[in-house]
N, C-alpha and C positions, 0 to 999 in steps of 0.2 A: 703538692704535686700539680703540675701545670695543666692549664686548659688552653685558653686562647689569649694568653699573655703575649707580649711582644718579645720576640727572640732576637738575640744577636748572632750574626753570622760572620764568619771569616773564611777565606779560601782554604786554609789548612783544615778547618773543621769540616767543611763541605766535602773536601777530597777524602778525608778519613772516613766520613759517614758513608760515602759511596762504596767503600771497600770493607766496611766493618762487618764482622760476623756475629756480633752479639745478637741474641735471639730477637730482641725488639726490632732491630734493624732488618733482620731476615724476614720477619712478618710484615713490616712496613713495605719492604720491597715487593712483596706479593701484591699489595694494594696498588703500588705504582704500576706494576706490570699489568694489572687488571684493566687499566685504562690507557695502556700504551698506544693502542690503535685508534681509540675513539676520542681521547682527550678526557680530562676530568669533568665530572658534573660540578654543579655549583658548590655542593657540600658532600663531604665524605662522612658517612654515619658509622660510628663505632657503637656496638651495643653489648650490654651484659644483661643476663637474665637472673632473676632471683625468685625463689619460691618461698613465700612468707608463711610456711606452715609452722614455723617456730622462730625463735629469736635468731637474728643473723649471727653467723659464726665467722671465724677468720677466713675460711675458704671463700665466703662471699666477698669479703674485703679484697682478697687476693685477686679475684677476677677484675675488679675495678682498678686496682693498683697496676696490675699487669697490662690491662687494656690501655690505661693512661700512658704507660711506657711506650707501647706500640704507637699510640697516637702522637706522642712527642717525637718519636723517631721519624714518623711519616712527615711531620711538619718540617723537620730538618731536611729530609731528602727532597722535599718539594719547595724549599725556600720559603715555606709558610705562605705560599701563593694560593692555596686551596683551603676553603673553610672546612672546619671539622666540628663534629658534635659527638658527645658521648651520652648515650641514652641508657639509663639504668632502669630496666623494665621489670616490674613486679607482676608475677602471675597470680594476683590476689583474687581472681574470680574462680580459681580452682576450688573444688569442693574439699572440705576438711575430711579426708578419708580415715584418719585416725587421730586420737587425742595425744598431743605431745606429752612426754614424760615429765617435762620440767615446767608445768604450769601449776599455779597454787591449788586449784581445785578441779581435778579431772572430772568429777561427777557433774560439775556445773556445766561442762561443755557437751556432755553426752546427748542432750536433746538436739544439738545443732550439727550432729554428724552429717556429712555430705552437703551441707549448705556452703555457698561460696564464703571464702574466708572474710570477705568484707560484709557478710551478713551474720557472722558469728560474734556474739557479745565479747567484749574484752575481759578476760579473766583476771587481768592485772589491775583493773580499776582505772581511775583517772578519767581524763576528758576525751579519750579516743573513742570513736563511735563503734569500733569493731576490733576484733582480734587482728585482722589483716591491717587495719589502719595503724594499730599499735606497733606491729612488727615492721611495717614500712617506715614509721617514724623513727624506730630504733636504728634502722639501717641508715636513714638520712642523717640522723644525729652523728653517727660515727663517721660517715663519709665527709661530713662537713668539718669535723675536727681535723681532718687531714688536708683540708683545702682543695679537695678534688673539684674540678670544673665539670659538672655533669648536669643532665636534666633527668628528673625522675618521672617515670611513667607508670600509671596504674592500669592493669588490664581491665579492671572494672570500668574505669572512666573511658578507656578507649572503645570498649564494646558498647557501652551505654550511650556515648556521645556520637556514635556512628562512624568513628574513624576507620573501622574495619569493614564497614558495610559493603563497599564496592567489591572487596576481595571475598567476602562471605557470600555474596550473590554469585560470584564466579565459582566459588566452591560448590554451590548448589547446582550450577550448570555442569560442572565437571565432577560431579559426585562419583560417577562410575570410574573415572580415571583415578581418583583418590582411593577408592575401594580396591582397585586393581593393584595399587602399591601396598596398601595396608594388609589385605587379607592373607597374602602368602607369609607374612611375618607372624601370624597368629595361629594358635592351636585350633583344632576342629570345633571345640565347644564355644570358644570365643568368637570364631568366625560367624557362627549362627546368629549372634546378637550384636555384632560390632556395628558401630556407626561413628564416623568422624565428628558428627554433630552431637553435642550433649545439651539437650533442652533443660531449661530451668523450670521446674514444675510451677505452674501458676498457683497451685493449691498448697503445696508444702514448702516451696522455695528451695528444694533440694536439687542438686545437679544429678540428672538421671542418666544412667548408663543403660539405655534401652535401644532396641532396633528401630529403624525408621520404617513405617508402613508405606510412606510415600514422600518423595522429595519433588516438589513442584518448582522447577527452575524458573519458569515464566513468572510465577507469582512470588518466588523467593520465600517459600514456606516449607516446613517439614511437618509430617503428621506421624503421631506415635500414640501409644497408650500410656496415659498418666498412671501414677501409683495406685489410684483407685480403679483402674481398668477403663476409665473413660477415654475415648478417642479424642485427641487434642491436636490442634493445628496451631503452630506458632511461626512468626516470621523469623528468618535467620538473622535479621538485622536488629539493631537497637538494644542489644544485650539480652534478648530473649533466649538465646542459645550461646554456647561457647564451643570451641573445638577441643577434641581430645588433645593431649599434650604434644604428641608427635606431629600431627597435622598443624597444630597451633604454632609450633616453631616455624614451619615452612610458610604458613600464612602470614605470620608477623614479618618475616624477612621480605616477603613479596609486597606487603602493604606499605612497609616503611622504607623500602629500598636500602636495607642494611648492607654495608660493605664488609664489615669485619665483626666476628663474634668468636670468643673462645669459650670452651666448656671442658668439663672434666672427662676423664677417660671412660666413666660410666656411660657417657653419651656417644662414645666413638662409633659403636656399631649402628647407631641410629642416624648418624650424620648423613648417610646416603639417602635415608628416607626423608629427612628434613629438606635436603637439597632437591630431591625429585618433586616433592609437593610444592615447594617454592616455584619451581619451573612450571609445573602444571597450572599454577595460579597466575602465571604471567610474569614472574619475577626472575631475577638472576641470583643464584645462591651466593652468599657472602664468602669471603676467605675465612678459613677456620684455623684455630690453633687449639690443639687438644693437650691439656696438661694432666699430669698425674695427680692422684688423690692425696689428701692429707689423712694421716692415720693418727690414732691416739696412742698412748704408751704401750698398749697391748697389741698394736698392729691392726686394729679395727678402723674402718672408715669413719671419720667424724660425721656426725649427723645433727641437724638442727633439732629434730624431734627427740633424739636421745639425750642431747646436751652433753655428749662426751667430747673429749679433747678440750682444748683451750677456748675460752670465749675471748672476744675482742677486748673487753674491759679487763679481763684477767691479765692478758699480756701487758696491757698498758699500766697496770698496777706496779709492775716490776721492771719495766724497761721502756725506753723512749720509742716513739712511733717509728722512727727511722730504722730501728733494728728489725721491726716487723716487716717493713717494706723491703729490706735486704733479704729477709728470709723468703719473701715472695719472688724476688728477682732470681735467686740462685737455683739453677737446675730445675726449671719448672716441669720438665718431662720425667723427673725422677720422683717416685713416691717418698714423702718425708713425714716423719713422725712429728706431731705437733703437741708437745706437752712441756711442762715447766722446765725440765732439764736442758732444753735447747736454748733457753733465753740468754744465759750469760755469754755463751759463745757467740751468739748472733750480735749481742751488744758490742763485744770487743772486735769482732770482724768488721762491723760497720765503721768503727773509728779507725781501724787499720787501713781500710780502703780510703777513708777520708784523708788520712795523713799522707797517703801515697799520691793522691790526686794532683797536687800542685807541682810535683816533680816529674809528672808523666808528659809524654808527647801526646798529640791529639789522637793518634791511633789507639794508644793504651787508655787514654782518658775515656774514649767512647766505649771501651770495653769494661770500664770500671763501674761497678754497680751504683756508686753514688751519683754519677752523672745522670743515670736514668731515674734514680730515686728523687733527685732534686731538679729534674727537668733541665739539666744543663747548667745549673747554678749551685754547686755544692758550697756550703759555708766553710769558712776558714776557722777551724777550732783547734785549740791547743789543749791536749789532754795528757797531762804528765803522769797520770796514774790509770792503768787499765781497770776495767770493771771487775775482772776476776781477782785482781790484787786488792781492790776495795772490799770484796766479799771476805777475803781472808783477814783483812785488817779488822773488819767488823767482828769476825769470829774470835780473834785473839784478844781484842780490846774490850769485848762485850759492850760495844757502843750502842746506846739506845737513842742517841741524837747526833746530829751532824757536827756539833761543836767538838765532840771528842775526836771524830775523824779528822777534822780540819787541824787539830793540834798536831797530829802526825804528818798530815799532808804539807802543812806550811813549813815544817822542819825539813821534810824531804825535798820539797820544791820551794826554796825561799822566794818570797814575793807573791806566791799563789794565795789567793783569798777567794771567798765565795763571790766577791764583786768582780775580781779580775778573771775568774774562771767559772762563770755561771753554769756552763754545761757540766763541769765536774761536780759542782754543787748539786745539780739535779741528779746526777748519778749516785751521790752519797745517799740520798733519800731512797732511791730504788734499791741500793745495796742493803740498807738496813731492813727494808720490808722483805726483800727476797730471803735474806738470812733468817729473819725471825720465822718466816712461814715454811721454808723448805730445807734450809741447812741445819738450823739449830735442832729441830726435832730428831734429825737422823745422825747427829754427831755422836761418835763412840770413841772415846779415848782408850788406848790400850797401854799397859805398862811395858816398858822396854825389858828385853832379856839382857843377859850379862854382856853379850857382844854389843848390843845396841847401847847399853848404858856406857860402856867404854867409848864407843864412837861419839855419843852425844857429849860426854865429858871432854873429849879431845876437840870436838867442834867448838864448844864453849871457850876452851882455852885458845884455840886458833882465832876466834873472833876477838877475844880480849887482847891478842897480840897485834891486831890491826891498828894502823894509825887512826887518830880521831878524824871523823868525817869520811871514812872509807866508803866508796860507792858500791853499787850493786855488783859490778864486775869483780872488784877485789874480794868482796864477800863470797861470791860464787866460787872463785878460784881457791880461796881458803878452804871452803867446804870440800871441793874436789880433792885437794891435797890430803885432807884428812881421810877421805874414803879410799884413795888409791893405796894407802898403806894397810888397809884392813881386807883380809882375804875374802870375806863374805861379799864385799861390795866391789870386788875386782871383776871387770868384764874383759876377758882376753880376746874378744872379737874387736875391741876398740884399742886404740893406742893413745897413751898420754903424751904430752909434749916432749917428755924425756925418753920416750920409746917404750915405757913400761905399759902394763895393762890400763885400760880406761876404767870408767866408773859405771857400775850398773844403776839402772833407774831404781832398783830396790832401795838404794840408800836414801834417795829423796822421798820415796813412798813411805819409808819408815819415819822420816822426819815429820811428814804431815799426819801420819796416823797417830804418832805419839804426842806431838806438840799441838796439833789443831783438831784432832779427832775426825779427820776426813781422809778419804782415799787418795785424793789428788789435790794439787795446788799449783799456783804459778811458779815461776822460776824462783828458787830459794833466795838467791842473791838480791833480787828485786824486792822480794817480800821483807827480808831482814833490813834492807836499806830503808824501806818505808816505815816499818814498825820501830826500827831503831836497834843498833847493835846491843846496847845495854839491856833493852827490853827483851830482845831475843835471848840473851844469855840468862836473864831472869826467868824466862819461860822454860828454858832447858833445865834450870835449877828446880823449878816446880815439878817438872816431869821426873827428875831423878829422885826427888823427895817423895814421890807418889801422890802429889797433891792434885794432879790433873785426872788420873785414871781412878781416883778414889770414888 
């Protein structure tokens, strides 16, 4: 996904971009309008935030992927005449408020509760100096595999190196204004002890949630009681304190002149607070985009600390990276479940969009997800076999290696080899892994009843009557002709080409339940053409002999 690479422009593309309604263009147009009266600054800053309290999850990646899409759309709208940057900011100076569930030894971390994440030892071992550094590295490693163009920023570094000092001194000067924004949002008990400044105890190293006894704007210091009760004064500069997370959002925007940041719906009610504090501190609030949250298979919000939902590495074990980027592009304002069952569909949809792209005009190309996923340069890929079909081929062939699958594929698509179709070869590996881990354990064959046995016998006979080399369409029509004559599978709400009843989906559900041990499958004609007519008839024979459901 693109950064500051050189883009190609043409008049048709630019005209289509100006009118395009795809959400990345709509967000980019907000940034263009932001500077309509004043002209653009030297650089437009896009930012994403990350809380490294646990290992990064797919939602974290989604923010970077989606922001990159908006950044690319902005570059197109402006003819790439304005510099852009993407800053991935880690709030790694935040105190570890609870121990994540998915660490090797939770007891090991207990003594370090409430210390900044970059002061907590790394429970995973290795060369990383802290838990925060480890989690930051995991995030960067993954983003780098996607080729994102970004700059990584650590809150710990920015605070300690003084990059926020000027705005932190302003926060001390405007302490009362910040409190006036924050206090009405808090309960009575919290109001009594709240402070936007969180000092780092010089004695324990913990992040302290304590009231301020005095804020000296002229000296740039805060005074409070440390954990042992001793009155302590610290400068607000140099990393001696940090800000509570809501004021920290606004402070960061003001200090860095952020132009665009997206965040999850759980931040939506706080956006007005972030904006107001940014303005109090002398900044201009960035343009926002609020996306819906990702849910696990039970409908719960995915969480870094819980480790529920899919991890980044898990998705990439079973599917190409582009399928994940597609999942991020589609309907970002709609809550989506993020678990293993969504993967096959995302894979096939990606290649469907890719196949459609060359035949589209510029208006439709710019609305095609692959244009945004590949920053305007989608690859040309020929994929003669969809992923769902590969999964079913693995299922019936019991393939444990790619060579078995390629035997079927080469017959189905003459001339296709792993060398001529490397993308398909890559998918065969994903299909075998996905089948072994998720499909095979849940396969349940059932024996056919008498009506089904008769239907399958007639289907086998119809397949046998087809001419050699019959394609998927001929096989599908033969199957439909068999079903139309069987009362159970007639659908009177549909019409056959001859004017009689159509075919119920129950017919094909029966085929997959009996022959493959699954509830659903791809189009039967395509499956049988790939697997082979003779092999499909042999499979039907096994079912009729009771050898599949045994």
